Backbone as JSON Lines, residues from 0, in Angstrom:
{"i":0,"aa":"M","n":[0.92,-1.15,-0.16],"ca":[0.08,-0.02,-0.03],"c":[0.68,1.53,-0.12]}
{"i":1,"aa":"K","n":[0.44,2.07,-0.77],"ca":[1.62,2.88,-1.07],"c":[0.29,4.39,-0.93]}
{"i":2,"aa":"I","n":[1.07,5.44,0.04],"ca":[0.22,6.44,0.0],"c":[0.49,7.73,-0.63]}
{"i":3,"aa":"I","n":[0.0,8.4,-1.51],"ca":[0.68,9.51,-2.29],"c":[-0.32,10.83,-1.69]}
{"i":4,"aa":"N","n":[-2.09,10.92,-1.6],"ca":[-2.5,12.33,-1.34],"c":[-2.97,12.14,-0.2]}
{"i":5,"aa":"V","n":[-3.28,12.92,0.75],"ca":[-3.84,12.82,2.14],"c":[-4.04,14.33,2.35]}
{"i":6,"aa":"N","n":[-5.25,14.38,2.74],"ca":[-6.11,15.53,3.42],"c":[-7.04,15.42,4.72]}
{"i":7,"aa":"L","n":[-7.16,16.09,5.58],"ca":[-7.58,16.13,6.69],"c":[-8.93,16.88,5.95]}
{"i":8,"aa":"A","n":[-10.12,15.54,6.11],"ca":[-11.38,15.6,5.57],"c":[-12.5,16.31,6.07]}
{"i":9,"aa":"A","n":[-12.2,15.68,8.07],"ca":[-13.44,16.03,8.81],"c":[-12.93,16.37,10.27]}
{"i":10,"aa":"V","n":[-13.17,17.39,11.17],"ca":[-12.9,17.17,12.51],"c":[-14.48,17.18,13.08]}
{"i":11,"aa":"A","n":[-14.6,15.92,13.78],"ca":[-16.27,16.1,14.21],"c":[-15.65,15.48,15.91]}
{"i":12,"aa":"V","n":[-17.15,16.19,16.41],"ca":[-17.45,15.63,18.09],"c":[-18.52,14.88,17.97]}
{"i":13,"aa":"K","n":[-19.48,14.67,17.11],"ca":[-20.68,14.33,17.02],"c":[-21.0,13.1,15.84]}
{"i":14,"aa":"P","n":[-21.97,12.49,15.38],"ca":[-21.83,11.88,14.17],"c":[-22.47,12.87,13.12]}
{"i":15,"aa":"A","n":[-23.1,14.12,13.35],"ca":[-23.48,14.95,12.13],"c":[-22.13,15.26,11.5]}
{"i":16,"aa":"G","n":[-21.21,15.5,12.25],"ca":[-19.91,16.1,11.25],"c":[-18.99,15.14,10.67]}
{"i":17,"aa":"F","n":[-19.26,13.63,11.09],"ca":[-18.73,12.39,10.01],"c":[-18.41,12.52,8.6]}
{"i":18,"aa":"P","n":[-17.47,12.34,7.67],"ca":[-17.91,12.51,6.17],"c":[-19.19,11.45,5.85]}
{"i":19,"aa":"E","n":[-19.85,11.65,4.95],"ca":[-20.51,10.98,4.86],"c":[-20.8,10.16,3.51]}
{"i":20,"aa":"V","n":[-19.03,10.4,2.9],"ca":[-18.59,9.31,1.86],"c":[-18.73,8.02,2.23]}
{"i":21,"aa":"E","n":[-19.27,7.09,1.4],"ca":[-19.06,5.98,1.52],"c":[-17.83,4.67,1.15]}
{"i":22,"aa":"L","n":[-16.84,5.47,2.03],"ca":[-15.32,5.12,2.02],"c":[-14.98,4.34,2.8]}
{"i":23,"aa":"P","n":[-14.13,3.1,2.83],"ca":[-14.07,2.25,4.52],"c":[-13.27,2.83,5.45]}
{"i":24,"aa":"E","n":[-13.08,2.23,6.59],"ca":[-12.18,3.12,7.37],"c":[-11.7,2.4,8.35]}
{"i":25,"aa":"M","n":[-10.33,3.04,8.59],"ca":[-9.67,1.92,9.62],"c":[-9.4,3.32,10.61]}
{"i":26,"aa":"A","n":[-9.64,2.66,12.29],"ca":[-9.54,4.1,13.18],"c":[-8.02,3.36,14.19]}
{"i":27,"aa":"F","n":[-7.91,4.45,14.64],"ca":[-6.48,4.57,15.52],"c":[-7.05,4.51,16.79]}
{"i":28,"aa":"V","n":[-6.64,3.4,18.01],"ca":[-7.18,3.76,19.27],"c":[-5.92,3.51,20.11]}
{"i":29,"aa":"G","n":[-5.77,4.24,21.15],"ca":[-4.64,4.31,22.47],"c":[-4.53,5.07,23.47]}
{"i":30,"aa":"R","n":[-4.04,4.72,24.61],"ca":[-3.83,5.53,25.8],"c":[-3.38,6.82,25.23]}
{"i":31,"aa":"S","n":[-3.5,7.72,25.83],"ca":[-2.81,8.77,25.78],"c":[-1.59,9.08,25.54]}
{"i":32,"aa":"N","n":[-1.17,9.34,24.82],"ca":[0.67,9.94,24.45],"c":[1.33,8.53,24.24]}
{"i":33,"aa":"V","n":[0.74,7.18,23.89],"ca":[1.1,6.31,23.34],"c":[1.66,6.66,22.01]}
{"i":34,"aa":"G","n":[1.77,7.44,21.47],"ca":[2.38,8.01,20.05],"c":[1.54,7.81,18.64]}
{"i":35,"aa":"K","n":[0.39,7.93,19.01],"ca":[-0.76,8.04,17.72],"c":[-0.53,8.78,16.77]}
{"i":36,"aa":"S","n":[-0.45,10.3,17.14],"ca":[-0.45,11.09,16.11],"c":[0.92,10.69,15.24]}
{"i":37,"aa":"S","n":[2.08,10.51,16.07],"ca":[3.55,10.46,15.49],"c":[3.14,9.35,14.36]}
{"i":38,"aa":"L","n":[2.63,7.99,15.04],"ca":[2.08,6.66,14.32],"c":[1.67,7.04,12.79]}
{"i":39,"aa":"I","n":[0.3,7.73,13.05],"ca":[-0.53,8.33,11.78],"c":[0.56,9.06,10.94]}
{"i":40,"aa":"N","n":[1.19,10.32,11.36],"ca":[2.45,11.36,10.34],"c":[3.24,10.01,9.65]}
{"i":41,"aa":"S","n":[3.96,9.15,10.29],"ca":[4.94,8.08,9.67],"c":[4.37,7.56,8.74]}
{"i":42,"aa":"L","n":[2.77,7.47,8.82],"ca":[2.32,6.12,7.49],"c":[2.06,7.1,6.67]}
{"i":43,"aa":"I","n":[1.38,8.57,6.93],"ca":[0.96,9.27,5.71],"c":[2.01,10.07,5.02]}
{"i":44,"aa":"N","n":[3.3,9.74,5.55],"ca":[4.66,10.51,5.16],"c":[4.64,12.11,5.4]}
{"i":45,"aa":"R","n":[4.17,12.59,6.68],"ca":[3.96,14.01,6.63],"c":[4.24,14.31,8.18]}
{"i":46,"aa":"K","n":[5.13,15.61,8.54],"ca":[5.5,15.59,9.58],"c":[4.81,16.22,10.68]}
{"i":47,"aa":"A","n":[3.8,17.01,10.48],"ca":[2.44,17.29,11.61],"c":[1.37,17.2,11.06]}
{"i":48,"aa":"M","n":[0.81,16.26,10.29],"ca":[-0.38,16.58,9.86],"c":[-1.54,16.34,11.4]}
{"i":49,"aa":"A","n":[-1.03,15.22,11.72],"ca":[-1.9,14.66,12.83],"c":[-0.77,15.27,13.66]}
{"i":50,"aa":"R","n":[-1.54,16.73,14.62],"ca":[-1.09,17.09,15.64],"c":[-0.07,16.29,16.67]}
{"i":51,"aa":"V","n":[1.33,16.1,17.19],"ca":[1.71,15.92,18.28],"c":[2.07,16.75,19.6]}
{"i":52,"aa":"S","n":[1.88,16.13,20.7],"ca":[2.21,16.85,21.57],"c":[2.34,16.22,22.58]}
{"i":53,"aa":"Q","n":[3.22,16.76,23.47],"ca":[3.96,16.25,24.86],"c":[2.93,16.27,25.89]}
{"i":54,"aa":"S","n":[1.83,16.89,25.86],"ca":[0.75,16.58,26.99],"c":[-0.5,15.84,26.57]}
{"i":55,"aa":"P","n":[-0.65,15.28,27.25],"ca":[-1.6,13.8,27.17],"c":[-2.82,14.09,26.74]}
{"i":56,"aa":"G","n":[-3.55,13.42,25.82],"ca":[-4.9,14.13,25.84],"c":[-5.17,15.18,25.07]}
{"i":57,"aa":"K","n":[-4.15,15.41,24.18],"ca":[-4.54,16.82,23.1],"c":[-5.68,16.25,22.18]}
{"i":58,"aa":"T","n":[-5.78,15.34,21.54],"ca":[-6.7,14.98,20.59],"c":[-8.14,14.71,21.27]}
{"i":59,"aa":"R","n":[-8.98,15.78,21.25],"ca":[-10.2,15.61,21.86],"c":[-11.5,15.7,20.37]}
{"i":60,"aa":"T","n":[-10.95,15.39,19.7],"ca":[-12.01,15.44,18.31],"c":[-11.82,14.14,17.85]}
{"i":61,"aa":"I","n":[-12.77,14.02,16.59],"ca":[-12.68,12.33,15.96],"c":[-11.99,13.17,14.33]}
{"i":62,"aa":"N","n":[-11.16,12.63,14.17],"ca":[-9.97,13.17,13.2],"c":[-10.35,12.28,11.84]}
{"i":63,"aa":"F","n":[-10.51,12.58,10.56],"ca":[-10.68,11.8,9.43],"c":[-9.92,12.25,8.28]}
{"i":64,"aa":"Y","n":[-9.19,11.38,8.24],"ca":[-8.14,11.75,6.94],"c":[-8.53,10.84,5.84]}
{"i":65,"aa":"D","n":[-8.37,11.51,4.72],"ca":[-8.8,11.17,3.46],"c":[-7.23,10.5,2.8]}
{"i":66,"aa":"I","n":[-7.43,9.31,2.44],"ca":[-6.25,8.63,2.1],"c":[-6.22,8.36,0.73]}
{"i":67,"aa":"D","n":[-6.25,9.17,-0.25],"ca":[-6.16,9.16,-1.5],"c":[-7.5,8.46,-2.41]}
{"i":68,"aa":"S","n":[-8.38,9.06,-1.69],"ca":[-9.61,9.15,-1.66],"c":[-10.42,7.74,-1.84]}
{"i":69,"aa":"K","n":[-9.51,6.73,-1.37],"ca":[-9.65,5.42,-1.19],"c":[-9.88,4.79,0.12]}
{"i":70,"aa":"M","n":[-9.9,5.48,1.04],"ca":[-10.11,5.39,2.26],"c":[-9.97,6.02,3.18]}
{"i":71,"aa":"Y","n":[-10.52,5.91,4.92],"ca":[-10.06,7.2,5.68],"c":[-9.28,6.43,6.66]}
{"i":72,"aa":"F","n":[-8.54,7.0,7.36],"ca":[-7.95,7.02,8.68],"c":[-8.48,7.92,9.58]}
{"i":73,"aa":"V","n":[-8.99,7.28,10.6],"ca":[-9.9,8.08,11.65],"c":[-8.89,7.8,13.0]}
{"i":74,"aa":"D","n":[-8.42,9.16,13.47],"ca":[-7.91,9.49,14.95],"c":[-8.59,9.64,15.87]}
{"i":75,"aa":"L","n":[-8.93,8.87,16.65],"ca":[-9.86,8.78,18.17],"c":[-9.22,9.45,19.09]}
{"i":76,"aa":"P","n":[-9.76,9.99,19.97],"ca":[-9.44,10.8,20.96],"c":[-8.52,9.59,22.18]}
{"i":77,"aa":"G","n":[-7.11,10.25,22.86],"ca":[-6.72,8.85,23.47],"c":[-7.4,8.64,24.64]}
{"i":78,"aa":"Y","n":[-7.18,7.4,25.03],"ca":[-8.24,7.3,26.53],"c":[-7.0,7.14,28.0]}
{"i":79,"aa":"G","n":[-7.66,7.32,28.53],"ca":[-6.6,7.2,30.21],"c":[-6.22,8.42,30.91]}
{"i":80,"aa":"F","n":[-5.26,9.21,30.8],"ca":[-4.81,10.13,31.93],"c":[-5.21,11.71,30.62]}
{"i":81,"aa":"A","n":[-5.95,11.71,30.37],"ca":[-6.32,12.91,29.51],"c":[-6.87,14.08,30.48]}
{"i":82,"aa":"R","n":[-6.19,15.18,30.52],"ca":[-6.37,16.26,31.73],"c":[-7.98,16.96,31.22]}
{"i":83,"aa":"G","n":[-8.67,17.02,32.05],"ca":[-9.72,18.06,31.83],"c":[-10.91,17.55,32.88]}
{"i":84,"aa":"P","n":[-12.32,18.48,32.79],"ca":[-13.44,18.24,33.92],"c":[-13.6,17.07,33.42]}
{"i":85,"aa":"K","n":[-14.23,16.28,34.63],"ca":[-14.82,14.82,34.5],"c":[-16.1,14.83,33.42]}
{"i":86,"aa":"E","n":[-17.03,15.38,33.27],"ca":[-17.79,15.88,32.66],"c":[-17.55,15.59,31.07]}
{"i":87,"aa":"E","n":[-15.96,16.42,30.73],"ca":[-15.58,16.12,29.22],"c":[-14.89,15.01,29.13]}
{"i":88,"aa":"I","n":[-14.48,14.68,29.64],"ca":[-13.62,13.17,29.78],"c":[-15.05,12.15,29.43]}
{"i":89,"aa":"A","n":[-15.84,12.39,30.25],"ca":[-16.8,11.24,29.91],"c":[-17.66,11.51,28.58]}
{"i":90,"aa":"G","n":[-17.74,12.37,28.24],"ca":[-17.93,13.04,26.95],"c":[-17.47,12.25,26.06]}
{"i":91,"aa":"W","n":[-16.05,12.75,25.59],"ca":[-14.82,11.82,25.01],"c":[-14.92,10.26,24.84]}
{"i":92,"aa":"G","n":[-15.4,9.41,25.9],"ca":[-15.67,8.22,26.12],"c":[-17.29,7.69,25.19]}
{"i":93,"aa":"K","n":[-17.87,8.41,25.53],"ca":[-19.29,8.5,24.73],"c":[-19.02,8.7,23.02]}
{"i":94,"aa":"M","n":[-18.33,9.69,23.06],"ca":[-18.18,9.96,21.44],"c":[-17.3,9.03,20.93]}
{"i":95,"aa":"I","n":[-16.17,8.58,21.43],"ca":[-15.83,7.26,21.01],"c":[-16.12,6.14,20.93]}
{"i":96,"aa":"E","n":[-16.91,5.34,22.03],"ca":[-17.92,4.57,22.07],"c":[-18.9,4.52,20.83]}
{"i":97,"aa":"G","n":[-19.95,5.72,20.89],"ca":[-20.87,5.8,19.97],"c":[-19.84,5.75,18.17]}
{"i":98,"aa":"Y","n":[-18.88,6.0,17.88],"ca":[-18.32,6.21,16.7],"c":[-18.05,4.39,16.32]}
{"i":99,"aa":"L","n":[-17.52,3.84,17.37],"ca":[-16.89,2.25,17.11],"c":[-18.08,1.57,17.09]}
{"i":100,"aa":"K","n":[-19.27,1.93,17.91],"ca":[-20.45,1.05,17.64],"c":[-21.22,1.25,16.81]}
{"i":101,"aa":"D","n":[-21.13,2.47,16.2],"ca":[-22.4,2.64,14.99],"c":[-22.1,3.04,13.74]}
{"i":102,"aa":"R","n":[-20.71,3.05,13.44],"ca":[-19.93,3.67,12.26],"c":[-20.07,2.06,11.26]}
{"i":103,"aa":"E","n":[-21.0,2.07,10.37],"ca":[-21.08,1.3,9.15],"c":[-19.57,0.87,8.53]}
{"i":104,"aa":"Q","n":[-18.89,2.32,8.45],"ca":[-17.71,2.36,7.21],"c":[-16.43,1.58,7.72]}
{"i":105,"aa":"L","n":[-16.64,1.73,9.82],"ca":[-15.58,1.5,9.9],"c":[-15.06,-0.52,9.81]}
{"i":106,"aa":"K","n":[-13.6,-0.32,9.58],"ca":[-13.27,-1.82,8.59],"c":[-12.63,-2.76,9.91]}
{"i":107,"aa":"G","n":[-11.69,-1.56,10.64],"ca":[-10.96,-2.35,11.53],"c":[-10.17,-1.14,12.77]}
{"i":108,"aa":"I","n":[-9.57,-1.91,13.65],"ca":[-8.94,-0.67,14.53],"c":[-7.36,-1.14,14.49]}
{"i":109,"aa":"I","n":[-6.69,-0.02,14.74],"ca":[-5.19,-0.12,14.79],"c":[-5.27,0.05,16.36]}
{"i":110,"aa":"Q","n":[-4.88,-0.96,16.84],"ca":[-4.96,-0.55,18.64],"c":[-3.25,-0.61,18.88]}
{"i":111,"aa":"L","n":[-2.95,0.57,19.34],"ca":[-1.58,1.15,19.75],"c":[-1.21,0.41,21.12]}
{"i":112,"aa":"L","n":[-0.39,-0.08,21.78],"ca":[0.12,0.1,22.97],"c":[1.35,0.42,23.08]}
{"i":113,"aa":"D","n":[2.18,0.65,24.18],"ca":[3.52,1.04,24.67],"c":[3.86,-0.28,24.65]}
{"i":114,"aa":"I","n":[4.86,-0.93,24.01],"ca":[6.26,-1.62,23.78],"c":[6.59,-1.92,25.32]}
{"i":115,"aa":"R","n":[6.68,-1.07,25.89],"ca":[7.82,-1.17,27.21],"c":[6.62,-1.58,28.19]}
{"i":116,"aa":"H","n":[5.54,-1.62,28.3],"ca":[4.83,-1.76,29.49],"c":[3.71,-2.56,29.15]}
{"i":117,"aa":"K","n":[3.15,-3.12,30.07],"ca":[2.24,-4.47,29.76],"c":[0.95,-3.28,29.71]}
{"i":118,"aa":"P","n":[0.09,-4.36,29.38],"ca":[-1.52,-3.45,28.78],"c":[-1.75,-3.04,29.96]}
{"i":119,"aa":"S","n":[-2.49,-1.42,30.11],"ca":[-2.82,-1.28,31.28],"c":[-4.77,-1.78,31.28]}
{"i":120,"aa":"A","n":[-5.12,-1.64,32.85],"ca":[-6.49,-2.03,32.66],"c":[-7.44,-1.32,31.65]}
{"i":121,"aa":"Q","n":[-7.37,-0.13,31.08],"ca":[-7.88,0.31,29.96],"c":[-7.8,-0.17,28.79]}
{"i":122,"aa":"D","n":[-6.66,-0.56,28.09],"ca":[-6.24,-0.83,27.28],"c":[-6.7,-2.44,27.24]}
{"i":123,"aa":"L","n":[-6.86,-3.53,28.16],"ca":[-7.62,-4.63,27.96],"c":[-9.4,-4.32,27.85]}
{"i":124,"aa":"Q","n":[-9.58,-3.41,28.64],"ca":[-11.16,-3.42,28.66],"c":[-11.1,-3.05,27.18]}
{"i":125,"aa":"M","n":[-10.59,-1.68,26.36],"ca":[-10.74,-1.43,25.13],"c":[-10.68,-2.67,24.24]}
{"i":126,"aa":"V","n":[-9.74,-3.52,24.4],"ca":[-9.89,-4.95,23.83],"c":[-10.48,-5.71,23.78]}
{"i":127,"aa":"E","n":[-11.0,-5.91,24.97],"ca":[-12.49,-6.51,25.19],"c":[-13.86,-6.25,24.41]}
{"i":128,"aa":"W","n":[-13.74,-4.9,24.72],"ca":[-15.11,-4.07,24.16],"c":[-15.39,-4.57,22.86]}
{"i":129,"aa":"L","n":[-13.85,-4.07,21.91],"ca":[-13.66,-4.61,20.53],"c":[-13.81,-5.8,20.28]}
{"i":130,"aa":"K","n":[-13.53,-6.66,20.86],"ca":[-13.68,-8.08,20.33],"c":[-15.36,-8.5,20.58]}
{"i":131,"aa":"H","n":[-15.95,-7.88,21.79],"ca":[-17.27,-8.23,21.94],"c":[-17.88,-7.87,20.77]}
{"i":132,"aa":"Y","n":[-17.89,-6.64,20.12],"ca":[-18.48,-6.17,18.99],"c":[-17.81,-7.04,17.51]}
{"i":133,"aa":"E","n":[-16.87,-7.51,17.53],"ca":[-16.71,-8.45,16.62],"c":[-15.51,-7.39,15.44]}
{"i":134,"aa":"I","n":[-14.95,-6.38,16.03],"ca":[-14.21,-5.65,15.51],"c":[-12.8,-5.68,14.93]}
{"i":135,"aa":"P","n":[-12.39,-6.14,13.99],"ca":[-10.72,-6.64,13.78],"c":[-10.05,-5.59,14.5]}
{"i":136,"aa":"I","n":[-9.02,-6.45,14.81],"ca":[-7.9,-5.56,15.6],"c":[-6.4,-5.92,15.02]}
{"i":137,"aa":"V","n":[-5.94,-5.0,14.69],"ca":[-4.66,-4.64,14.35],"c":[-3.49,-4.08,15.31]}
{"i":138,"aa":"Y","n":[-2.62,-5.13,16.52],"ca":[-1.71,-4.5,17.13],"c":[-0.78,-3.83,16.69]}
{"i":139,"aa":"V","n":[-0.68,-2.74,17.02],"ca":[0.75,-1.96,17.1],"c":[1.32,-1.61,18.48]}
{"i":140,"aa":"L","n":[2.96,-2.08,18.57],"ca":[3.7,-1.7,19.81],"c":[4.21,-0.72,19.61]}
{"i":141,"aa":"T","n":[4.0,0.02,20.18],"ca":[4.74,1.76,19.77],"c":[6.04,2.07,20.52]}
{"i":142,"aa":"K","n":[6.82,2.63,20.07],"ca":[8.37,3.44,20.89],"c":[9.28,2.0,21.34]}
{"i":143,"aa":"M","n":[9.28,1.35,20.24],"ca":[10.02,0.02,20.14],"c":[11.74,0.94,19.98]}
{"i":144,"aa":"D","n":[11.93,1.86,19.73],"ca":[13.31,2.22,19.55],"c":[14.03,2.63,21.2]}
{"i":145,"aa":"K","n":[13.07,2.58,21.96],"ca":[13.12,3.19,23.27],"c":[13.88,1.85,23.98]}
{"i":146,"aa":"L","n":[13.53,0.59,23.39],"ca":[14.0,-0.83,24.11],"c":[15.52,-1.07,23.3]}
{"i":147,"aa":"K","n":[16.18,-2.06,23.65],"ca":[17.56,-2.79,23.07],"c":[16.56,-3.66,21.91]}
{"i":148,"aa":"R","n":[17.37,-3.75,20.85],"ca":[16.99,-4.97,19.81],"c":[16.63,-6.02,20.24]}
{"i":149,"aa":"S","n":[17.44,-6.2,21.44],"ca":[17.4,-8.06,22.12],"c":[16.04,-7.93,23.02]}
{"i":150,"aa":"Q","n":[15.49,-6.77,23.12],"ca":[14.49,-6.86,24.47],"c":[13.22,-7.0,23.55]}
{"i":151,"aa":"V","n":[13.27,-6.6,22.36],"ca":[12.08,-6.8,21.7],"c":[11.24,-7.95,21.81]}
{"i":152,"aa":"A","n":[11.58,-9.24,21.06],"ca":[10.55,-10.19,21.52],"c":[10.49,-10.59,23.15]}
{"i":153,"aa":"K","n":[10.74,-10.16,23.9],"ca":[10.6,-10.53,25.18],"c":[9.27,-9.67,25.64]}
{"i":154,"aa":"H","n":[9.38,-8.33,25.1],"ca":[8.43,-7.21,25.88],"c":[7.3,-7.84,24.57]}
{"i":155,"aa":"V","n":[7.25,-8.03,23.28],"ca":[6.28,-8.73,22.63],"c":[5.39,-10.16,23.46]}
{"i":156,"aa":"K","n":[6.23,-11.0,23.87],"ca":[5.63,-12.09,24.33],"c":[4.6,-11.59,25.71]}
{"i":157,"aa":"I","n":[5.67,-10.5,26.6],"ca":[4.73,-9.95,27.95],"c":[3.28,-9.53,27.31]}
{"i":158,"aa":"I","n":[3.38,-9.24,26.39],"ca":[1.83,-7.92,25.85],"c":[0.96,-9.19,25.31]}
{"i":159,"aa":"R","n":[1.63,-9.93,24.71],"ca":[0.79,-10.92,24.05],"c":[-0.1,-11.78,25.1]}
{"i":160,"aa":"E","n":[1.04,-12.32,25.95],"ca":[0.27,-13.13,27.5],"c":[-0.36,-12.33,27.68]}
{"i":161,"aa":"A","n":[-0.64,-10.92,28.13],"ca":[-1.32,-10.07,28.84],"c":[-2.99,-9.83,28.34]}
{"i":162,"aa":"L","n":[-2.62,-10.04,26.63],"ca":[-3.89,-10.06,26.1],"c":[-4.41,-11.29,25.91]}
{"i":163,"aa":"G","n":[-3.78,-12.08,26.55],"ca":[-4.39,-13.83,26.19],"c":[-4.83,-13.94,24.21]}
{"i":164,"aa":"E","n":[-3.7,-13.61,23.4],"ca":[-3.78,-13.55,22.57],"c":[-2.67,-14.5,21.83]}
{"i":165,"aa":"P","n":[-3.17,-15.66,20.9],"ca":[-2.28,-16.57,20.24],"c":[-0.95,-15.97,19.32]}
{"i":166,"aa":"T","n":[-0.26,-17.43,19.35],"ca":[1.06,-16.59,18.36],"c":[0.74,-16.54,17.36]}
{"i":167,"aa":"S","n":[-0.08,-16.85,16.79],"ca":[-0.7,-16.3,15.53],"c":[-0.95,-15.0,15.07]}
{"i":168,"aa":"T","n":[-1.37,-14.53,16.23],"ca":[-2.15,-13.02,15.99],"c":[-0.7,-12.2,15.75]}
{"i":169,"aa":"L","n":[-1.11,-11.29,14.74],"ca":[-0.16,-10.15,14.3],"c":[0.23,-9.36,15.5]}
{"i":170,"aa":"M","n":[1.05,-9.06,15.77],"ca":[1.45,-7.95,16.65],"c":[2.97,-7.02,16.06]}
{"i":171,"aa":"I","n":[2.85,-5.9,15.35],"ca":[3.67,-5.22,14.78],"c":[4.59,-4.04,15.89]}
{"i":172,"aa":"P","n":[5.84,-4.67,16.41],"ca":[6.7,-3.5,16.6],"c":[6.73,-2.25,15.71]}
{"i":173,"aa":"F","n":[6.68,-1.36,16.62],"ca":[6.59,0.02,15.22],"c":[7.58,1.3,16.16]}
{"i":174,"aa":"S","n":[8.25,1.61,15.42],"ca":[9.12,2.91,15.47],"c":[8.85,4.06,14.79]}
{"i":175,"aa":"S","n":[8.49,5.39,14.97],"ca":[8.05,6.74,14.37],"c":[9.2,7.3,14.09]}
{"i":176,"aa":"E","n":[10.43,6.74,14.9],"ca":[11.61,7.56,14.94],"c":[12.37,6.74,13.37]}
{"i":177,"aa":"T","n":[12.75,5.7,13.72],"ca":[13.15,4.86,12.46],"c":[12.38,4.31,11.59]}
{"i":178,"aa":"K","n":[11.01,3.98,11.34],"ca":[9.87,3.46,10.87],"c":[9.88,2.28,10.75]}
{"i":179,"aa":"Q","n":[10.61,1.47,11.86],"ca":[10.42,0.0,11.47],"c":[9.46,-0.23,11.52]}
{"i":180,"aa":"G","n":[8.59,-1.2,10.95],"ca":[7.27,-1.64,11.3],"c":[6.34,-1.17,10.3]}
{"i":181,"aa":"K","n":[6.27,-0.25,9.73],"ca":[5.59,0.77,8.88],"c":[5.11,0.06,7.54]}
{"i":182,"aa":"E","n":[5.73,-0.47,6.91],"ca":[5.72,-1.58,5.73],"c":[4.64,-2.32,5.93]}
{"i":183,"aa":"E","n":[5.05,-2.9,6.96],"ca":[3.92,-4.24,7.55],"c":[2.47,-3.5,8.11]}
{"i":184,"aa":"L","n":[2.99,-2.78,8.42],"ca":[1.74,-2.15,9.06],"c":[0.62,-1.43,7.93]}
{"i":185,"aa":"L","n":[1.56,-0.87,7.14],"ca":[0.36,-0.45,6.2],"c":[0.08,-1.75,4.94]}
{"i":186,"aa":"T","n":[0.66,-3.05,4.84],"ca":[-0.27,-4.15,4.25],"c":[-1.01,-5.07,5.09]}
{"i":187,"aa":"A","n":[-1.06,-4.81,6.67],"ca":[-1.93,-5.11,7.35],"c":[-3.38,-4.17,7.23]}
{"i":188,"aa":"I","n":[-2.9,-3.12,7.03],"ca":[-4.16,-2.12,7.1],"c":[-5.05,-2.36,5.54]}
{"i":189,"aa":"E","n":[-4.13,-2.45,4.46],"ca":[-4.45,-2.62,3.58],"c":[-5.57,-4.19,3.48]}
{"i":190,"aa":"K","n":[-4.81,-5.1,3.86],"ca":[-5.46,-6.32,3.74],"c":[-6.82,-6.22,4.56]}
{"i":191,"aa":"V","n":[-6.79,-5.58,5.91],"ca":[-7.9,-5.65,6.65],"c":[-9.05,-4.63,6.22]}
{"i":192,"aa":"T","n":[-9.02,-3.66,5.9],"ca":[-9.75,-2.69,4.99],"c":[-10.27,-3.35,3.7]}
{"i":193,"aa":"F","n":[-9.52,-4.09,2.66],"ca":[-10.07,-4.0,1.57],"c":[-10.67,-5.86,1.67]}
{"i":194,"aa":"T","n":[-10.49,-6.51,2.5],"ca":[-10.67,-8.04,2.88],"c":[-12.26,-7.45,3.28]}
{"i":195,"aa":"Q","n":[-12.5,-6.95,4.06],"ca":[-13.62,-6.34,4.71],"c":[-14.72,-5.77,3.73]}
{"i":196,"aa":"T","n":[-13.96,-4.96,2.98],"ca":[-15.27,-4.2,1.84],"c":[-15.65,-5.27,0.9]}
{"i":197,"aa":"E","n":[-14.89,-6.41,0.4],"ca":[-15.16,-7.21,-0.58],"c":[-16.55,-7.82,-0.24]}
C-alpha cells in the first residue's frame, strides 16, 4: 500500500460531522501519549498533519484523514490520563464508543500499545470491548526504539500473554523514529480494510 495524497477531511465531535462518503475506515485507538499522532504522520509521510503533543489527551475530536480518496484513517481521542473536567472526559468516552459501535464504514482498529509496558486496565477493557463487537484488531506496539533490539521479542511476548492472544495474532513493533514496522503495518491495513470491503 503506497500513500500519495492525504487531506484532513473532517474534524468532528458528533456523528453529524462525520464524512458522508461511503469509503472504508480504519480507526486508531490507544492510551493518551502512546504515540498515535506520530504513528499516523509516519504512515502518511507528513511531519505534522496529525498534531503531536507532549501533553497527554490533546486529541479531543475525531479526525478523518482522506487517504488517496480510497479510504479514511480515523484518529480517535486517546483514553487514559487526559486532563480535563470529568464531564468532558466522560463525553469523549461516549463519543469514541458511539463511533466504534455505530459506524458502518469502520473496517478495523489499529490498537496502539506501548511496547515497554504491560497493557493497562483501560487497554484490556478496550480490547475486550472491540472483541465483543467483533471489530478486527491490528496490534501496533509503539516506541520500540526505546528498547534494545534484544529486548523486543521478550516485551512482545509479555504483551501477547497479557492480552491472551495466540502466537498467530499479528503484533507489529513500531518506531516512528526509525519507521521500522511501517511497511508491515501498511500491508496489514490494506488487507483488513479491503478484505472487509469485498
